[in-house]
All heavy atoms as an XYZ file, in Angstrom:
882
protein
N     118.467     64.811     63.134
C     117.215     65.116     62.490
C     116.663     66.402     63.098
O     116.580     66.544     64.313
C     116.267     63.931     62.691
C     114.847     64.262     62.396
S     113.822     62.835     62.106
C     114.293     62.452     60.466
N     116.270     67.325     62.249
C     115.831     68.647     62.663
C     114.588     68.594     63.545
O     114.500     69.301     64.543
C     115.565     69.519     61.421
O     116.743     69.524     60.630
C     115.212     70.931     61.804
N     113.619     67.763     63.193
C     112.379     67.688     63.971
C     112.664     67.240     65.404
O     112.108     67.796     66.352
C     111.384     66.739     63.309
N     113.535     66.271     65.567
C     113.861     65.793     66.917
C     114.590     66.861     67.705
O     114.304     67.079     68.884
C     114.700     64.523     66.843
N     115.523     67.557     67.072
C     116.267     68.612     67.761
C     115.353     69.761     68.168
O     115.606     70.433     69.161
C     117.409     69.120     66.884
C     118.537     68.121     66.758
C     119.636     68.627     65.871
C     120.702     67.564     65.703
N     121.701     67.929     64.741
N     114.284     69.961     67.406
C     113.334     71.027     67.718
C     112.306     70.575     68.756
O     111.424     71.339     69.120
C     112.624     71.482     66.443
N     112.433     69.336     69.211
C     111.504     68.837     70.216
C     110.213     68.289     69.639
O     109.299     67.939     70.383
N     110.137     68.199     68.342
C     108.940     67.654     67.695
C     109.127     66.147     67.520
O     109.345     65.648     66.418
C     108.700     68.365     66.370
C     108.427     69.850     66.542
C     108.010     70.587     65.274
N     108.357     69.978     64.013
C     109.387     70.359     63.241
N     110.190     71.335     63.604
N     109.609     69.763     62.090
N     109.060     65.425     68.626
C     109.385     63.999     68.622
C     108.403     63.172     67.808
O     108.807     62.227     67.123
C     109.482     63.481     70.058
C     110.565     64.148     70.910
C     110.524     63.620     72.329
C     111.936     63.947     70.299
N     107.129     63.515     67.846
C     106.139     62.768     67.062
C     106.411     62.934     65.563
O     106.338     61.959     64.802
C     104.721     63.220     67.409
N     106.745     64.150     65.146
C     107.086     64.379     63.736
C     108.349     63.617     63.362
O     108.428     63.012     62.292
C     107.304     65.872     63.467
C     106.031     66.686     63.523
O     104.929     66.089     63.402
O     106.116     67.912     63.704
N     109.344     63.656     64.242
C     110.599     62.949     63.975
C     110.339     61.453     63.849
O     110.847     60.796     62.943
C     111.607     63.225     65.083
N     109.536     60.906     64.762
C     109.226     59.478     64.723
C     108.552     59.110     63.406
O     108.917     58.131     62.753
C     108.348     59.098     65.911
C     108.162     57.584     66.035
C     107.269     57.177     67.191
N     105.897     57.557     66.905
C     105.184     58.455     67.577
N     105.692     59.079     68.609
N     103.952     58.725     67.239
N     107.593     59.922     62.991
C     106.884     59.647     61.735
C     107.833     59.680     60.548
O     107.819     58.790     59.691
C     105.751     60.661     61.536
C     104.929     60.430     60.272
C     103.869     61.501     60.083
N     104.354     62.867     60.185
C     105.052     63.516     59.241
N     105.364     62.900     58.117
N     105.437     64.763     59.409
N     108.712     60.687     60.488
C     109.651     60.800     59.377
C     110.650     59.633     59.361
O     110.985     59.109     58.298
C     110.398     62.132     59.453
C     109.553     63.375     59.192
C     110.324     64.638     59.553
C     109.098     63.410     57.737
N     111.088     59.223     60.531
C     112.026     58.099     60.608
C     111.352     56.794     60.210
O     111.954     55.962     59.514
C     112.616     58.000     62.015
C     113.590     59.128     62.355
C     113.840     59.179     63.852
C     114.886     58.965     61.580
N     110.106     56.613     60.626
C     109.362     55.420     60.217
C     109.181     55.383     58.704
O     109.297     54.320     58.085
C     108.029     55.348     60.941
C     108.181     55.010     62.412
C     106.914     55.194     63.227
O     105.945     55.814     62.729
O     106.901     54.725     64.386
N     108.946     56.542     58.093
C     108.840     56.619     56.628
C     110.172     56.273     55.976
O     110.213     55.574     54.957
C     108.378     58.015     56.193
C     106.930     58.303     56.512
C     106.521     59.738     56.199
O     107.310     60.488     55.570
O     105.400     60.121     56.578
N     111.270     56.733     56.567
C     112.598     56.424     56.029
C     112.861     54.923     56.099
O     113.452     54.345     55.178
C     113.670     57.190     56.790
N     112.417     54.291     57.152
C     112.618     52.849     57.308
C     111.777     52.070     56.304
O     112.242     51.076     55.739
C     112.329     52.422     58.761
C     113.441     52.962     59.667
C     112.192     50.912     58.886
C     113.143     52.885     61.155
N     110.560     52.533     56.060
C     109.724     51.882     55.050
C     110.397     51.991     53.686
O     110.425     51.031     52.913
C     108.299     52.491     55.026
C     107.520     52.032     53.800
C     107.558     52.132     56.307
N     110.980     53.151     53.398
C     111.670     53.354     52.122
C     112.929     52.517     52.005
O     113.273     52.059     50.919
C     112.051     54.823     51.941
O     110.906     55.616     51.864
N     113.631     52.342     53.135
C     114.879     51.578     53.140
C     115.002     50.825     54.464
O     115.546     51.359     55.429
C     116.078     52.502     52.936
C     117.394     51.747     52.978
O     117.423     50.524     53.019
N     118.491     52.491     52.976
N     114.512     49.592     54.503
C     114.543     48.821     55.749
C     115.958     48.512     56.262
O     116.113     48.084     57.398
C     113.813     47.527     55.392
C     113.028     47.834     54.179
C     113.784     48.906     53.452
N     116.977     48.763     55.476
C     118.362     48.511     55.896
C     119.060     49.799     56.335
O     120.288     49.871     56.349
C     119.139     47.849     54.762
N     118.290     50.789     56.729
C     118.828     52.086     57.113
C     119.160     52.100     58.612
O     118.317     52.438     59.442
C     117.809     53.184     56.760
C     118.327     54.576     56.971
O     119.283     54.801     57.704
N     117.670     55.538     56.335
N     120.385     51.728     58.951
C     120.809     51.665     60.357
C     120.690     53.024     61.035
O     120.292     53.106     62.202
C     122.240     51.138     60.452
N     120.999     54.078     60.318
C     120.925     55.423     60.903
C     119.493     55.765     61.318
O     119.260     56.299     62.407
C     121.461     56.461     59.927
C     121.195     57.877     60.416
C     121.727     58.948     59.483
N     122.650     59.720     60.285
C     123.948     59.785     60.121
N     124.516     59.156     59.143
N     124.697     60.503     60.913
N     118.530     55.436     60.468
C     117.125     55.733     60.797
C     116.689     54.951     62.032
O     116.010     55.497     62.915
C     116.221     55.418     59.606
N     117.098     53.689     62.133
C     116.751     52.907     63.326
C     117.412     53.493     64.569
O     116.786     53.583     65.626
C     117.156     51.445     63.158
C     116.176     50.637     62.352
C     116.481     50.222     61.061
C     114.936     50.277     62.881
C     115.584     49.469     60.320
C     114.030     49.530     62.136
C     114.364     49.132     60.861
O     113.462     48.396     60.129
N     118.675     53.882     64.460
C     119.370     54.457     65.623
C     118.723     55.772     66.040
O     118.537     56.031     67.237
C     120.853     54.654     65.304
N     118.371     56.607     65.081
C     117.714     57.865     65.419
C     116.322     57.627     65.999
O     115.897     58.333     66.917
C     117.649     58.779     64.190
C     119.010     59.337     63.829
C     118.967     60.355     62.697
O     117.870     60.863     62.371
O     120.044     60.638     62.142
N     115.637     56.607     65.494
C     114.333     56.264     66.058
C     114.511     55.779     67.497
O     113.694     56.086     68.371
C     113.643     55.208     65.199
C     112.195     54.891     65.512
C     111.321     56.141     65.568
C     111.642     53.915     64.482
N     115.599     55.065     67.761
C     115.905     54.677     69.135
C     116.096     55.894     70.024
O     115.586     55.951     71.144
N     116.814     56.887     69.516
C     117.042     58.113     70.292
C     115.730     58.852     70.540
O     115.483     59.352     71.650
C     118.037     59.017     69.567
N     114.878     58.905     69.538
C     113.577     59.576     69.689
C     112.725     58.831     70.715
O     112.100     59.455     71.585
C     112.857     59.684     68.328
C     111.390     60.070     68.504
C     113.573     60.692     67.433
N     112.720     57.513     70.642
C     111.941     56.739     71.619
C     112.495     56.929     73.031
O     111.735     57.045     73.986
C     111.913     55.253     71.246
C     111.093     54.946     70.013
C     109.615     55.254     70.182
O     109.104     55.477     71.273
N     108.901     55.267     69.070
N     113.812     56.973     73.150
C     114.415     57.225     74.451
C     114.023     58.590     74.990
O     113.660     58.732     76.156
N     114.065     59.602     74.134
C     113.685     60.957     74.537
C     112.199     61.048     74.866
O     111.783     61.910     75.648
C     114.044     61.950     73.430
N     111.410     60.149     74.300
C     109.968     60.123     74.562
C     109.622     59.318     75.806
O     108.451     59.165     76.139
C     109.228     59.523     73.360
O     109.419     60.310     72.212
N     110.644     58.781     76.468
C     110.397     58.013     77.682
C     110.033     56.560     77.438
O     109.373     55.934     78.262
N     110.467     56.027     76.298
C     110.177     54.636     75.942
C     111.476     53.831     75.816
O     111.873     53.460     74.708
C     109.409     54.567     74.620
C     108.079     55.270     74.685
O     107.315     55.055     75.600
N     107.808     56.131     73.719
N     112.144     53.538     76.928
C     113.438     52.854     76.830
C     113.357     51.470     76.207
O     114.294     51.031     75.537
C     113.930     52.785     78.277
C     112.714     52.949     79.113
C     111.772     53.800     78.312
N     112.235     50.780     76.380
C     112.088     49.444     75.795
C     112.092     49.523     74.265
O     112.773     48.740     73.598
C     110.788     48.813     76.298
C     110.803     47.339     76.390
C     109.523     46.867     77.082
C     109.720     45.460     77.580
N     108.532     44.960     78.258
N     111.339     50.475     73.723
C     111.330     50.656     72.269
C     112.674     51.204     71.784
O     113.144     50.813     70.716
C     110.199     51.600     71.841
C     108.830     50.957     71.693
C     107.784     52.015     71.376
C     108.850     49.897     70.623
N     113.268     52.091     72.556
C     114.585     52.623     72.182
C     115.573     51.477     72.042
O     116.309     51.378     71.045
C     115.062     53.636     73.218
N     115.605     50.587     73.030
C     116.505     49.433     72.998
C     116.248     48.587     71.752
O     117.174     48.163     71.069
C     116.323     48.604     74.264
C     117.222     47.396     74.363
C     117.051     46.681     75.693
N     117.394     47.526     76.819
C     118.638     47.739     77.257
N     119.647     47.156     76.654
N     118.861     48.532     78.283
N     114.977     48.341     71.463
C     114.605     47.542     70.285
C     115.203     48.146     69.016
O     115.801     47.432     68.205
C     113.080     47.469     70.175
C     112.585     46.845     68.896
C     111.072     46.955     68.771
C     110.619     46.556     67.385
N     109.171     46.682     67.232
N     115.057     49.449     68.854
C     115.548     50.083     67.625
C     117.068     50.137     67.565
O     117.660     49.991     66.492
C     114.918     51.466     67.446
C     113.450     51.368     67.137
C     112.500     51.986     67.932
C     112.987     50.623     66.056
C     111.151     51.878     67.663
C     111.634     50.507     65.773
C     110.723     51.131     66.572
O     109.385     51.016     66.300
N     117.726     50.325     68.701
C     119.196     50.283     68.704
C     119.688     48.888     68.323
O     120.652     48.754     67.557
C     119.758     50.673     70.072
C     119.628     52.136     70.405
C     119.177     52.538     71.657
C     119.964     53.125     69.482
C     119.066     53.878     71.985
C     119.842     54.468     69.798
C     119.399     54.839     71.048
O     119.292     56.170     71.361
N     119.033     47.863     68.822
C     119.433     46.489     68.491
C     119.230     46.217     67.005
O     120.085     45.592     66.359
C     118.670     45.474     69.376
C     118.846     44.047     68.875
C     119.136     45.591     70.828
N     118.138     46.697     66.454
C     117.910     46.528     65.011
C     119.002     47.252     64.224
O     119.561     46.701     63.269
C     116.512     47.026     64.599
C     115.428     46.118     65.199
C     116.377     47.081     63.073
C     114.011     46.651     65.040
N     119.329     48.482     64.624
C     120.385     49.228     63.931
C     121.695     48.455     63.968
O     122.404     48.362     62.955
C     120.564     50.604     64.563
N     122.013     47.859     65.124
C     123.263     47.111     65.252
C     123.224     45.786     64.504
O     124.270     45.272     64.113
C     123.604     46.901     66.726
C     123.987     48.178     67.460
C     124.091     47.930     68.956
C     125.282     48.759     66.906
N     122.050     45.251     64.267
C     121.967     44.037     63.445
C     122.263     44.364     61.982
O     122.732     43.514     61.236
C     120.602     43.365     63.588
O     119.596     44.089     62.923
N     122.019     45.600     61.596
C     122.315     46.056     60.234
C     123.779     46.471     60.125
O     124.469     46.121     59.174
C     121.385     47.232     59.840
C     119.934     46.750     59.803
C     121.803     47.833     58.499
C     118.910     47.867     59.763
N     124.249     47.227     61.112
C     125.631     47.716     61.136
C     126.164     47.551     62.561
O     125.907     48.392     63.419
C     125.686     49.181     60.712
C     127.100     49.737     60.669
O     128.046     49.054     61.136
O     127.274     50.862     60.175
N     126.890     46.481     62.833
C     127.326     46.158     64.201
C     128.262     47.171     64.853
O     128.507     47.078     66.051
C     128.037     44.814     64.044
C     127.639     44.283     62.730
C     127.248     45.449     61.886
N     128.756     48.125     64.097
C     129.664     49.118     64.686
C     129.145     50.542     64.523
O     129.913     51.498     64.604
C     131.095     48.984     64.115
C     131.103     49.188     62.611
C     131.709     47.649     64.505
C     132.496     49.317     62.007
N     127.848     50.703     64.350
C     127.273     52.034     64.158
C     127.386     52.808     65.478
O     126.743     52.457     66.474
C     125.818     51.923     63.711
C     125.286     53.177     63.101
C     125.683     53.561     61.829
C     124.416     53.980     63.799
C     125.202     54.736     61.268
C     123.929     55.156     63.249
C     124.328     55.528     61.977
N     128.206     53.862     65.532
C     128.512     54.536     66.798
C     127.308     55.044     67.577
O     127.247     54.855     68.800
C     129.428     55.691     66.373
C     130.054     55.231     65.107
C     128.986     54.419     64.427
N     126.350     55.671     66.919
C     125.226     56.217     67.689
C     124.345     55.111     68.260
O     123.764     55.275     69.344
C     124.411     57.211     66.864
O     123.818     56.581     65.757
N     124.262     53.969     67.583
C     123.497     52.844     68.126
C     124.240     52.211     69.300
O     123.635     51.882     70.323
C     123.216     51.813     67.041
N     125.553     52.050     69.162
C     126.351     51.510     70.270
C     126.252     52.404     71.498
O     126.033     51.924     72.613
C     127.821     51.367     69.849
C     128.149     50.240     68.871
C     129.568     50.408     68.335
C     127.972     48.884     69.539
N     126.393     53.702     71.297
C     126.360     54.608     72.447
C     124.956     54.736     73.031
O     124.790     54.805     74.245
C     126.918     55.990     72.087
O     126.086     56.651     71.180
N     123.939     54.731     72.176
C     122.573     54.800     72.677
C     122.226     53.588     73.522
O     121.637     53.712     74.601
N     122.626     52.419     73.050
C     122.378     51.199     73.807
C     123.200     51.182     75.098
O     122.698     50.788     76.154
C     122.692     49.978     72.935
C     122.260     48.623     73.462
C     120.781     48.596     73.811
C     122.586     47.546     72.431
N     124.431     51.665     75.028
C     125.268     51.751     76.233
C     124.623     52.672     77.265
O     124.573     52.357     78.453
C     126.668     52.235     75.878
N     124.112     53.797     76.812
C     123.463     54.739     77.733
C     122.230     54.104     78.384
O     122.009     54.257     79.589
C     123.083     56.020     76.992
C     122.636     57.115     77.937
C     122.639     58.475     77.303
N     123.910     58.899     76.778
C     124.945     59.341     77.505
N     124.866     59.373     78.802
N     126.050     59.749     76.930
N     121.442     53.364     77.607
C     120.291     52.664     78.185
C     120.752     51.650     79.239
O     120.115     51.501     80.285
C     119.491     51.943     77.102
C     118.656     52.822     76.166
C     118.018     51.973     75.081
C     117.590     53.585     76.938
N     121.852     50.965     78.959
C     122.377     50.000     79.927
C     122.837     50.697     81.205
O     122.595     50.197     82.306
C     123.528     49.188     79.318
C     123.034     48.195     78.291
O     121.900     47.751     78.338
N     123.887     47.843     77.353
N     123.471     51.835     81.071
C     123.896     52.606     82.249
C     122.679     53.010     83.067
O     122.646     52.847     84.284
C     124.731     53.843     81.833
C     126.060     53.404     81.222
C     124.957     54.774     83.024
C     126.802     54.513     80.492
N     121.659     53.528     82.398
C     120.436     53.954     83.087
C     119.740     52.787     83.778
O     119.109     52.962     84.818
C     119.489     54.639     82.100
C     120.002     55.983     81.617
C     119.222     56.550     80.455
O     118.197     55.946     80.042
O     119.632     57.606     79.931
N     119.883     51.580     83.197
C     119.261     50.392     83.789
C     120.143     49.775     84.882
O     119.764     48.788     85.495
C     118.989     49.357     82.697
N     121.324     50.366     85.102
C     122.222     49.862     86.134
C     123.141     48.744     85.680
O     123.822     48.135     86.499
N     123.174     48.462     84.383
C     124.022     47.394     83.854
C     125.292     47.988     83.253
O     125.444     48.081     82.033
C     123.252     46.570     82.820
C     123.970     45.281     82.432
O     125.143     45.103     82.817
O     123.339     44.464     81.736
N     126.193     48.394     84.133
C     127.428     49.033     83.675
C     128.339     48.063     82.933
O     129.077     48.473     82.049
C     128.157     49.675     84.846
C     127.447     50.908     85.363
C     128.276     51.629     86.386
C     127.580     52.913     86.791
N     128.404     53.725     87.672
N     128.283     46.781     83.269
C     129.128     45.808     82.579
C     128.749     45.711     81.101
O     129.607     45.695     80.228
C     129.039     44.435     83.252
C     130.029     43.434     82.695
C     131.480     43.910     82.747
O     131.872     44.599     83.714
O     132.231     43.606     81.799
N     127.457     45.661     80.812
C     127.006     45.627     79.417
C     127.401     46.920     78.707
O     127.809     46.900     77.541
C     125.501     45.413     79.350
N     127.313     48.043     79.405
C     127.715     49.328     78.815
C     129.213     49.332     78.523
O     129.643     49.841     77.486
C     127.353     50.476     79.751
N     130.013     48.752     79.418
C     131.473     48.692     79.197
C     131.818     47.849     77.968
O     132.750     48.180     77.234
C     132.166     48.135     80.428
C     132.309     49.141     81.530
C     133.152     48.615     82.695
N     133.063     49.547     83.795
C     132.236     49.418     84.829
N     131.445     48.365     84.922
N     132.212     50.330     85.778
N     131.085     46.783     77.748
C     131.330     45.951     76.564
C     131.072     46.755     75.287
O     131.831     46.667     74.319
C     130.465     44.697     76.595
C     130.817     43.688     77.680
C     129.768     42.577     77.732
C     132.211     43.119     77.471
N     130.001     47.541     75.308
C     129.709     48.391     74.151
C     130.752     49.488     74.013
O     131.162     49.843     72.895
C     128.302     48.977     74.272
C     127.182     47.934     74.180
C     125.864     48.511     74.650
C     127.066     47.392     72.764
N     131.225     50.027     75.133
C     132.288     51.031     75.105
C     133.563     50.445     74.514
O     134.239     51.098     73.713
C     132.555     51.578     76.507
C     133.728     52.540     76.652
C     133.578     53.757     75.746
C     133.895     52.959     78.106
N     133.889     49.210     74.872
C     135.070     48.562     74.294
C     134.958     48.489     72.775
O     135.926     48.747     72.050
C     135.249     47.149     74.857
C     135.730     47.148     76.295
O     136.212     48.201     76.780
O     135.621     46.085     76.937
N     133.779     48.159     72.295
C     133.551     48.088     70.847
C     133.699     49.474     70.214
O     134.308     49.621     69.151
C     132.166     47.514     70.579
C     131.967     46.996     69.203
C     130.639     46.249     69.132
C     130.647     45.281     67.998
N     129.399     44.535     67.880
N     133.160     50.486     70.884
C     133.312     51.857     70.389
C     134.786     52.255     70.325
O     135.240     52.861     69.367
C     132.551     52.842     71.278
C     131.086     53.059     70.978
C     130.405     53.781     72.135
C     130.909     53.830     69.690
N     135.528     51.928     71.386
C     136.945     52.283     71.429
C     137.729     51.619     70.305
O     138.666     52.209     69.764
C     137.543     51.893     72.768
C     137.154     52.809     73.899
C     137.701     52.311     75.207
N     137.535     53.293     76.266
C     137.490     52.981     77.541
N     137.610     51.713     77.933
N     137.346     53.922     78.453
N     137.375     50.388     69.964
C     138.084     49.683     68.902
C     137.731     50.208     67.517
O     138.583     50.264     66.633
C     137.780     48.183     68.965
C     138.409     47.430     70.123
C     137.869     46.011     70.185
C     139.925     47.422     69.988
N     136.481     50.566     67.325
C     136.029     50.944     65.987
C     136.038     52.449     65.739
O     136.146     52.878     64.600
C     134.613     50.416     65.723
O     133.710     50.940     66.699
C     134.591     48.899     65.768
N     135.938     53.224     66.811
C     135.844     54.675     66.626
C     136.392     55.403     67.858
O     135.640     56.069     68.581
C     134.390     55.049     66.365
S     134.188     56.715     65.698
N     137.699     55.278     68.121
C     138.254     55.840     69.353
C     138.106     57.353     69.486
O     138.041     57.860     70.603
C     139.724     55.424     69.305
C     139.994     55.037     67.897
C     138.686     54.632     67.288
N     138.029     58.068     68.380
C     137.934     59.527     68.444
C     136.503     60.042     68.341
O     136.279     61.250     68.373
C     138.774     60.140     67.327
N     135.536     59.152     68.258
C     134.137     59.566     68.111
C     133.623     60.246     69.380
O     133.983     59.874     70.495
C     133.244     58.359     67.829
S     133.387     57.715     66.166
N     132.757     61.196     69.193
C     132.084     61.869     70.297
C     131.325     60.864     71.149
O     131.315     60.959     72.373
C     131.113     62.930     69.750
O     131.839     63.846     68.957
C     130.389     63.667     70.859
N     130.698     59.888     70.493
C     129.925     58.879     71.218
C     130.805     58.108     72.199
O     130.380     57.809     73.319
C     129.268     57.896     70.236
C     128.188     58.497     69.384
C     128.692     59.099     68.065
O     129.914     59.238     67.893
O     127.855     59.437     67.222
N     132.035     57.813     71.784
C     132.965     57.087     72.661
C     133.270     57.911     73.896
O     133.203     57.417     75.027
C     134.263     56.752     71.900
O     133.931     56.027     70.709
C     135.223     55.936     72.757
N     133.586     59.173     73.706
C     133.900     60.061     74.824
C     132.702     60.249     75.748
O     132.855     60.292     76.967
C     134.395     61.424     74.329
C     135.617     61.358     73.442
C     136.824     60.830     74.220
N     137.862     60.450     73.278
C     138.366     59.226     73.186
N     137.962     58.270     73.960
N     139.299     58.946     72.314
N     131.499     60.346     75.168
C     130.294     60.516     75.983
C     130.068     59.317     76.905
O     129.748     59.490     78.084
C     129.058     60.715     75.099
C     129.038     62.062     74.399
O     129.808     62.969     74.793
O     128.249     62.204     73.442
N     130.246     58.120     76.386
C     130.038     56.922     77.205
C     131.169     56.777     78.218
O     130.927     56.381     79.370
C     129.884     55.666     76.323
C     128.659     55.805     75.417
C     129.791     54.397     77.182
C     127.357     56.085     76.141
N     132.383     57.122     77.848
C     133.477     57.109     78.825
C     133.160     58.018     80.006
O     133.335     57.631     81.165
C     134.794     57.548     78.168
C     135.406     56.518     77.275
C     136.646     57.008     76.553
O     136.804     58.234     76.365
O     137.466     56.154     76.165
N     132.678     59.221     79.692
C     132.319     60.155     80.765
C     131.170     59.611     81.612
O     131.195     59.699     82.837
C     131.957     61.522     80.189
C     133.165     62.387     79.868
C     132.774     63.817     79.538
N     131.969     63.939     78.334
C     132.457     63.959     77.097
N     133.753     63.852     76.892
N     131.665     64.085     76.067
N     130.176     59.037     80.954
C     129.022     58.510     81.680
C     129.418     57.371     82.624
O     128.837     57.211     83.690
C     127.949     58.031     80.700
N     130.431     56.619     82.233
C     130.916     55.523     83.069
C     132.045     55.958     83.995
O     132.514     55.169     84.808
C     131.399     54.360     82.195
C     130.319     53.524     81.538
C     130.916     52.585     80.498
C     129.531     52.749     82.580
N     132.501     57.198     83.834
C     133.614     57.674     84.640
C     134.917     57.012     84.265
O     135.786     56.800     85.112
N     135.081     56.692     82.981
C     136.251     55.958     82.523
C     137.026     56.696     81.443
O     137.682     56.057     80.622
C     135.837     54.592     81.974
C     135.219     53.708     83.000
C     134.955     52.309     82.476
O     135.374     51.988     81.348
O     134.328     51.547     83.205
N     136.977     57.974     81.410
C     137.696     58.714     80.371
C     139.163     58.323     80.379
O     139.840     58.411     81.391
C     137.541     60.212     80.575
N     139.613     57.836     79.247
C     141.014     57.480     79.092
C     141.395     56.135     79.688
O     142.545     55.748     79.635
N     140.443     55.383     80.232
C     140.747     54.085     80.830
C     140.345     52.993     79.853
O     139.215     52.937     79.413
C     139.954     53.892     82.155
C     140.198     52.513     82.725
C     140.322     54.971     83.143
N     141.280     52.109     79.525
C     140.983     50.982     78.639
C     140.534     49.804     79.479
O     141.126     49.521     80.502
C     142.202     50.564     77.835
C     142.574     51.524     76.751
C     143.579     50.853     75.837
N     142.919     49.929     74.961
C     142.450     50.227     73.754
N     142.565     51.432     73.304
N     141.885     49.314     73.011
N     139.498     49.099     79.013
C     139.072     47.902     79.725
C     139.517     46.640     79.000
O     139.395     45.559     79.520
C     137.534     47.884     79.905
O     136.926     48.007     78.623
C     137.093     49.010     80.814
N     140.022     46.792     77.790
C     140.591     45.654     77.075
C     141.967     46.065     76.597
O     142.232     47.242     76.354
C     139.735     45.268     75.849
O     139.631     46.389     74.973
C     138.360     44.800     76.258
N     142.876     45.102     76.444
C     144.204     45.462     75.961
C     144.133     45.935     74.518
O     143.261     45.514     73.764
C     145.000     44.162     76.082
C     143.982     43.088     76.212
C     142.721     43.699     76.716
N     145.041     46.818     74.118
C     145.041     47.276     72.733
C     145.367     46.112     71.798
O     146.059     45.173     72.185
C     146.140     48.352     72.697
C     146.962     48.096     73.902
C     146.109     47.402     74.904
N     144.849     46.198     70.597
C     145.114     45.184     69.594
C     146.485     45.424     69.007
O     146.815     46.537     68.602
C     144.035     45.242     68.478
C     144.354     44.246     67.380
C     142.659     44.997     69.066
N     147.301     44.396     68.980
C     148.650     44.497     68.409
C     148.575     44.132     66.931
O     148.354     42.976     66.592
C     149.608     43.568     69.139
C     151.036     43.703     68.635
O     151.288     44.402     67.670
N     151.949     43.040     69.301
N     148.750     45.090     66.024
C     148.638     44.801     64.607
C     149.812     43.971     64.077
O     149.741     43.393     63.015
C     148.594     46.185     63.946
C     149.257     47.086     64.925
C     149.010     46.491     66.289
N     150.892     43.905     64.840
C     152.079     43.143     64.415
C     152.435     42.105     65.466
O     153.403     42.251     66.204
C     153.276     44.089     64.226
C     153.001     45.167     63.202
O     152.495     44.870     62.137
N     153.324     46.393     63.541
N     151.678     41.013     65.513
C     151.953     40.009     66.566
C     153.283     39.327     66.402
O     153.912     39.236     65.464
C     150.806     39.010     66.414
C     150.097     39.328     65.157
C     150.570     40.667     64.687
């Protein structure tokens, strides 16, 4: 969102809230609102919005990574690793996956065995 990138967090929050009113099933708007709240220093609200986004779309990469980052900041690396595992399974090449791997110091390290498509 342009307003958030320009540092206009209040404008971004207002626009995202309007998007949610227009479409309450908009996982992207909730995830971006989580990012705006996080950037505004409101990790509790950020977490709330990431969880809502994931209730709409359980594999939405920016919500998974945003929530993982909040968990890392809160010192809960195990919860962040679980979200990273989900990212790796659903979007191994995503930027969000690589960002969380770096944040956890696990670039290229798998914490769960790969899924065998031909058992």
